[in-house]
C-alpha positions in Angstrom: 18.9 20.0 39.9 16.4 21.5 42.4 13.8 24.2 42.6 11.7 26.3 45.0 9.0 28.9 44.6 11.6 31.6 43.7 14.8 29.8 42.7 16.1 26.9 40.7 19.5 25.3 40.8 21.8 23.0 38.9 24.8 21.2 40.3 27.7 20.1 37.9 30.1 17.5 39.1 33.0 18.2 36.8 34.0 20.9 37.2 32.1 21.3 40.5 29.7 24.2 40.0 26.4 25.3 41.5 24.3 27.5 39.2 21.4 29.3 41.0 18.8 31.1 38.9 15.5 32.9 39.4 12.4 31.2 38.1 12.3 33.5 35.1 15.7 32.0 34.1 17.8 35.0 35.1 21.1 33.7 36.6 21.7 34.7 40.1 24.9 33.1 41.5 27.5 30.7 40.2 29.5 29.1 43.0 32.4 26.7 43.2 34.8 25.4 45.9 37.6 27.8 46.8 40.8 25.8 47.3 43.8 28.0 46.3 46.4 25.5 47.8 44.5 22.4 47.1 42.7 22.5 50.4 39.1 23.6 50.7 38.8 26.9 52.6 35.5 28.4 51.3 33.6 29.2 48.2 34.1 31.4 45.2 31.1 33.0 43.6 30.0 35.3 40.8 27.0 37.0 39.5 25.7 39.8 37.2 25.9 42.5 40.0 27.3 46.0 40.1 26.9 46.6 43.9 27.6 44.5 46.9 26.7 45.5 50.4 26.2 44.1 53.9 28.7 42.2 56.1 27.9 44.4 59.1 28.4 48.1 59.8 31.2 50.2 58.3 31.8 53.5 60.0 33.4 55.1 56.9 31.5 57.9 55.3 33.2 57.4 51.9 31.3 56.3 48.9 33.0 52.9 49.0 30.9 52.1 52.1 27.9 51.6 49.8 29.7 49.2 47.5 32.1 46.5 48.6 33.3 45.6 45.1 37.0 46.1 44.9 37.7 45.7 48.6 38.9 42.9 50.9 37.6 42.3 54.4 40.1 40.5 56.6 39.5 38.6 59.9 40.5 40.7 62.8 40.0 38.3 65.7 38.1 35.1 66.5 34.9 37.1 66.8 34.7 39.2 63.7 36.1 41.1 60.7 38.4 44.1 60.8 37.3 47.6 60.0 39.4 50.7 59.2 40.1 52.9 62.2 38.2 56.2 61.9 38.5 59.4 63.9 41.1 58.0 66.2 38.7 55.3 67.5 38.4 51.6 66.8 35.0 50.7 65.2 33.2 47.5 66.2 34.5 44.1 65.1 31.6 42.7 63.2 30.8 39.3 61.7 27.5 39.3 59.9 28.3 36.9 57.0 25.6 37.9 54.6 26.2 39.9 51.4 23.5 41.6 49.4 24.0 42.0 45.7 22.3 44.4 43.3 22.4 44.5 39.5 20.4 46.2 36.7 16.9 47.1 37.5 15.4 44.9 40.3 17.9 42.1 39.8 19.1 41.3 43.3 20.3 38.4 45.4 21.9 37.6 48.7 24.5 35.0 49.9 24.6 33.9 53.6 27.5 31.7 54.7 26.6 29.8 57.9 30.1 29.5 59.3 31.2 30.3 62.9 34.9 30.8 62.0 36.1 34.2 60.9 35.8 34.8 57.2 38.0 36.6 54.7 36.0 38.1 51.9 37.7 39.1 48.6 35.7 41.3 46.2 38.8 42.5 44.4 38.6 40.8 41.0 36.3 38.0 39.7 35.2 35.6 40.9 34.7 36.8 44.4 35.6 34.5 47.3 34.8 33.9 51.0 37.3 31.8 52.9 37.7 30.7 56.5 40.8 31.6 58.5 42.7 28.4 57.7 41.8 25.3 55.7 38.7 23.2 56.6 39.4 19.8 58.0 38.8 16.6 55.9 35.4 16.1 57.5 34.4 19.8 57.4 32.2 21.4 54.9 30.9 24.9 54.3 27.2 25.6 54.3 25.6 28.6 52.6 22.2 29.9 51.5 21.2 31.8 48.5 18.2 34.2 48.5 16.4 35.7 45.5 13.6 38.2 45.3 12.2 41.2 43.5 13.8 43.8 45.9 16.4 44.0 48.6 13.8 44.3 51.3 12.5 40.8 50.4 16.0 39.4 50.8 16.5 41.0 54.2 13.1 39.5 55.3 14.1 36.1 54.1 17.4 36.3 55.9 15.8 37.3 59.2 13.2 34.5 58.8 16.0 32.0 58.5 18.3 33.2 61.3 15.6 34.5 63.7 14.4 37.9 64.7 15.9 39.5 67.8 13.4 40.5 70.6 12.5 44.1 70.4 11.1 46.0 73.4 7.6 47.6 73.1 7.3 51.3 72.3 6.3 51.9 75.8 9.6 50.5 77.1 11.5 52.9 75.0 10.2 55.9 76.9 10.0 59.4 75.3 13.0 60.7 73.4 13.2 64.4 72.4 15.7 66.8 71.0 15.9 70.5 70.5 18.3 73.1 69.2 18.2 74.9 72.5 17.7 73.9 76.1 13.9 74.1 76.8 12.6 75.8 79.8 10.4 74.0 82.4 7.3 75.7 80.9 8.3 74.3 77.4 8.7 70.8 78.8 5.3 70.9 80.6 3.6 72.1 77.4 5.2 69.2 75.4 4.2 66.6 78.1 0.6 68.0 78.0 0.6 67.7 74.2 1.8 64.1 74.3 -0.8 63.1 76.9 -3.6 64.7 75.1 -2.7 62.9 71.8 -3.0 59.4 73.2 0.6 58.7 74.3 0.6 56.8 77.5 3.1 58.6 79.8 3.4 56.8 83.1 5.5 59.4 84.7 8.2 62.1 84.2 10.9 63.8 86.2 9.4 67.3 85.4 7.3 69.0 88.1 3.7 69.3 86.9 
């Protein structure tokens, strides 16, 4: 058994199971090896959750894009998972192997699989499973992390703390972005620039004649 500030766990040898719970005793995930043909390919897992989300962007506008339960996500190429073609264009191939889970009230958890090989996720039926594209070798193992918290934002923060935060340019480097329902005249643009400058926004230059 093991414990942290927010989680506790228990490992059973026979059958091999990992039970992860919150400190209040609420069970989060139950995980076991996934070896459908007798060869380890990943893990199976389960939990008291009604919604699963994550695993990168999905361009679909259907309601299923907000809940992955009942779906399968297949490897598309060595760099990511496949997504359904939409509006005669091919969406990005994504591989962000973290799934966020939400149950009743504030019961939530996340599972991150630290594996560089493409993964196949099966959320159709119970238990769920995440498997690599092909069996793992005799010396290979699969590493994963479980996160728990009071809300999904806490889980996202914990995941970013583990994997690292990408560098983000400063606001000044972003420039000024604007939109309008009609094309503004030169006078309109000058008035907006004047308004921005007089409200503390540091405009270093524009392409509009002053």
